[in-house]
C-alpha positions as CSV (number, residue, x, y, z in Angstrom):
1,M,-13.4,-12.4,11.6
2,T,-10.2,-11.2,9.8
3,E,-8.9,-13.1,6.8
4,V,-6.0,-12.6,4.3
5,K,-6.3,-13.8,0.8
6,P,-4.0,-13.6,-2.2
7,F,-4.5,-10.3,-4.1
8,I,-6.2,-10.4,-7.5
9,A,-6.6,-7.4,-9.8
10,E,-10.3,-7.1,-9.2
11,H,-9.7,-6.3,-5.5
12,M,-7.9,-3.1,-6.4
13,M,-10.5,-2.1,-8.9
14,A,-13.3,-2.7,-6.4
15,L,-11.6,-0.4,-3.8
16,L,-11.1,2.2,-6.5
17,E,-14.8,2.0,-7.5
18,E,-15.6,2.6,-3.8
19,G,-13.7,5.9,-4.1
20,I,-10.3,5.0,-2.7
21,M,-7.6,6.8,-4.5
22,E,-3.8,6.1,-4.5
23,C,-1.2,8.6,-5.6
24,G,-0.8,8.6,-9.4
25,I,-3.0,5.7,-10.3
26,A,-6.2,7.6,-10.9
27,S,-4.6,9.8,-13.6
28,G,-3.6,6.8,-15.8
29,G,-7.1,5.9,-17.2
30,T,-8.8,2.6,-17.0
31,D,-6.4,0.6,-19.1
32,A,-3.4,1.8,-17.1
33,L,-5.3,1.0,-13.8
34,W,-6.0,-2.6,-14.9
35,A,-2.3,-2.9,-16.0
36,L,-1.1,-1.8,-12.6
37,A,-3.6,-4.1,-10.9
38,F,-2.5,-7.1,-12.9
39,E,1.2,-6.2,-12.2
40,R,0.5,-6.1,-8.5
41,E,-1.3,-9.5,-8.7
42,R,1.8,-11.0,-10.3
43,E,4.0,-9.5,-7.5
44,G,2.3,-11.7,-4.8
45,S,0.4,-9.0,-3.0
46,Y,-2.5,-9.7,-0.6
47,S,-6.0,-8.5,0.3
48,G,-7.6,-8.3,3.8
49,Y,-11.2,-9.0,4.7
50,I,-13.2,-8.3,7.9
51,D,-16.4,-10.2,8.2
52,D,-16.1,-11.3,4.5
53,E,-15.9,-7.7,3.3
54,L,-12.8,-6.5,1.4
55,V,-11.2,-3.8,3.5
56,G,-7.8,-3.3,1.9
57,C,-5.0,-4.5,-0.4
58,A,-1.2,-4.2,0.1
59,G,2.1,-5.4,-1.2
60,V,5.6,-4.6,-2.1
61,S,6.6,-3.8,-5.7
62,L,10.2,-4.9,-6.4
63,L,12.2,-1.9,-7.7
64,W,15.4,-4.0,-8.1
65,E,17.0,-6.9,-6.2
66,G,16.8,-6.2,-2.5
67,V,14.8,-3.0,-2.8
68,G,11.0,-2.8,-2.8
69,E,8.3,-0.2,-2.6
70,F,5.4,-0.8,-0.2
71,W,1.9,0.2,-1.3
72,L,-1.5,0.1,0.5
73,M,-5.1,0.8,-0.2
74,L,-7.7,0.8,2.5
75,S,-11.5,1.0,2.4
76,E,-13.4,3.1,5.0
77,K,-14.2,-0.1,7.0
78,G,-10.4,-0.8,7.0
79,K,-9.8,2.7,8.4
80,K,-12.5,2.2,11.1
81,N,-10.8,-1.0,12.4
82,P,-7.3,0.4,12.9
83,T,-5.9,-2.1,15.4
84,T,-7.0,-5.2,13.4
85,T,-6.0,-3.6,10.1
86,F,-2.5,-2.5,11.4
87,K,-1.7,-5.9,12.9
88,T,-2.7,-7.8,9.7
89,I,-0.8,-5.4,7.4
90,K,2.3,-5.5,9.6
91,R,2.4,-9.3,9.9
92,N,2.1,-9.7,6.1
93,L,4.5,-6.8,5.3
94,D,7.2,-8.6,7.4
95,E,6.5,-11.9,5.5
96,I,6.8,-10.2,2.1
97,V,10.1,-8.5,3.1
98,K,11.5,-11.9,4.1
99,E,10.2,-13.7,1.0
100,K,11.6,-11.1,-1.4
101,G,14.9,-10.9,0.5
102,L,14.7,-7.1,0.8
103,W,17.3,-5.1,2.6
104,R,15.4,-1.9,2.0
105,A,11.7,-1.1,1.7
106,Q,10.3,2.4,1.0
107,T,7.0,4.1,0.5
108,T,5.6,7.6,0.3
109,G,3.0,9.4,2.4
110,R,1.1,12.6,1.4
111,I,2.1,15.4,3.8
112,D,-1.5,16.6,4.2
113,Y,-2.7,13.1,5.2
114,P,-1.2,12.8,8.7
115,E,-3.2,9.6,9.5
116,A,-1.4,7.8,6.7
117,C,2.0,9.2,7.7
118,R,1.5,8.0,11.3
119,M,0.5,4.5,10.1
120,I,3.6,4.3,7.9
121,E,5.8,5.3,10.8
122,M,4.1,2.7,13.0
123,F,5.0,0.0,10.4
124,G,8.7,0.9,11.2
125,F,9.5,3.3,8.3
126,K,11.5,6.4,9.0
127,N,11.0,9.7,7.3
128,D,13.9,10.3,4.9
129,C,12.9,13.5,3.1
130,T,10.3,15.7,1.6
131,L,9.4,15.2,-2.1
132,E,8.1,18.6,-3.2
133,K,5.4,18.6,-5.9
134,Y,5.6,14.8,-6.1
135,G,1.9,14.0,-6.5
136,P,-0.1,14.2,-9.7
137,D,-1.8,17.3,-8.2
138,K,1.7,18.8,-7.3
139,S,1.1,17.9,-3.6
140,D,4.1,17.3,-1.4
141,Y,4.9,13.8,0.0
142,Y,7.4,12.3,2.5
143,L,9.7,9.6,1.4
144,Y,9.9,6.8,4.0
145,S,12.4,3.9,4.2
146,M,12.9,0.8,6.3
147,V,16.4,-0.6,6.2
148,I,16.4,-4.2,7.1
């Protein structure tokens, strides 16, 4: 059974302990990670469960009025259930976009992680450009946008 619950900071930390890494957050240290997790909790993000197991967290961080940045963290179980995971994320992403009154959403995808880039495009984002040496390890990323 799939269930969506309001995101709390502990959800992000649990996924990170499992070994899930997101661009830039691992390099900030524990205090910085908790600060980011609490910020995302205040933003009204959400967490997804399959069979009562946390499989991912997602949300949109408001950059300024009308513009937000989509973020997503998935566990291995979330990745192994792509159809269920995709449908749940897409439905909730659409709700967040409406709730926040966004006219633009954007996100990044690491070039050498094609599975993530394909999923981002399936959500309706289009590839805008390449961000050279964008990652904390100087890896290249794509910048994606969705104009609503």
